[in-house]
Structure formats: C-alpha cells, structure tokens
C-alpha positions as CSV (number, residue, x, y, z in Angstrom):
1,X,-84.2,67.1,-52.5
2,X,-83.5,69.5,-49.6
3,X,-85.6,68.7,-46.5
4,X,-86.8,72.3,-46.5
5,X,-88.5,71.6,-49.9
6,X,-89.9,68.2,-48.7
7,X,-91.5,70.1,-45.8
8,X,-93.7,71.9,-48.4
9,X,-94.9,68.8,-50.0
10,X,-98.1,66.9,-49.3
11,X,-97.9,63.3,-48.1
12,X,-98.7,62.1,-51.6
13,X,-97.6,64.2,-54.5
14,X,-99.1,63.6,-58.0
15,X,-96.5,62.0,-60.3
16,X,-96.9,64.8,-62.9
17,X,-96.4,67.5,-60.3
18,X,-93.3,65.6,-59.1
19,X,-92.0,65.5,-62.7
20,X,-92.3,69.3,-62.9
21,X,-90.8,69.8,-59.5
22,X,-87.8,67.7,-60.4
23,X,-87.3,69.5,-63.7
24,X,-87.5,72.9,-61.8
25,X,-85.0,71.8,-59.2
26,X,-82.6,70.6,-61.9
27,X,-82.9,73.9,-63.8
28,X,-84.6,72.4,-66.8
29,X,-87.7,74.7,-66.6
30,X,-88.1,78.2,-65.4
31,X,-89.8,79.4,-62.2
32,X,-92.6,80.8,-64.3
33,X,-93.1,77.4,-66.1
34,X,-93.0,75.6,-62.8
35,X,-95.6,77.8,-61.2
36,X,-97.8,77.4,-64.3
37,X,-97.5,73.6,-64.5
38,X,-97.0,72.2,-61.0
39,X,-100.6,72.6,-59.9
40,X,-102.3,71.3,-63.1
41,X,-103.1,67.9,-61.7
42,X,-104.4,69.4,-58.5
43,X,-105.3,73.0,-57.8
44,X,-104.7,72.4,-54.1
45,X,-101.0,72.5,-55.0
46,X,-101.0,76.2,-55.7
47,X,-99.9,77.1,-52.1
48,X,-97.4,74.2,-52.3
49,X,-95.7,75.7,-55.3
50,X,-95.5,79.1,-53.6
51,X,-94.0,77.4,-50.5
52,X,-91.3,75.8,-52.7
53,X,-90.4,79.0,-54.5
54,X,-90.2,81.0,-51.2
55,X,-88.2,78.2,-49.6
56,X,-85.7,78.2,-52.5
57,X,-85.4,81.9,-52.4
58,X,-84.7,81.8,-48.6
59,X,-82.1,79.0,-49.1
60,X,-80.4,81.0,-51.9
61,X,-80.2,84.0,-49.6
62,X,-78.8,81.9,-46.7
63,X,-76.2,80.2,-48.9
64,X,-75.3,82.7,-51.7
65,X,-72.9,81.3,-54.4
66,X,-69.3,82.3,-54.3
67,X,-68.1,84.6,-57.0
68,X,-64.4,84.1,-57.6
C-alpha cells in the first residue's frame, strides 16, 4: 500500500473496512462501491475514504500511465 494512502488511515482500521480498501486498491470494486462500503463499520471513516480517493487521484495525475 502506498505510504500516501497509509497516511489517510487511522491507527486501527476495522477489518471489514480494510477488506474493502484492499479490494478497491486491487481494482475488484469500483470507487462508488468503495465509498459506499468503506465506512459501514464506522461512520468516522467517511473522511478517511475521501482522503484515500483524493490521494489516489493526485497520485494518478502525478504518475500518468504511458500510452504506447
């Protein structure tokens, strides 16, 4: 997991939220599904999910994929 993403996470992340985060980072669920599911165990995770999505967007803009 990129350190930029780890910076968004609380010290202890609920295992269910971790499962959804790992699925999202692996591309197994959509951003919409991630935002819906990630905070279900703990509503305090809503800003954490936003931080993760914003960080991923920033990382994608910093390191765009090569189109050959």
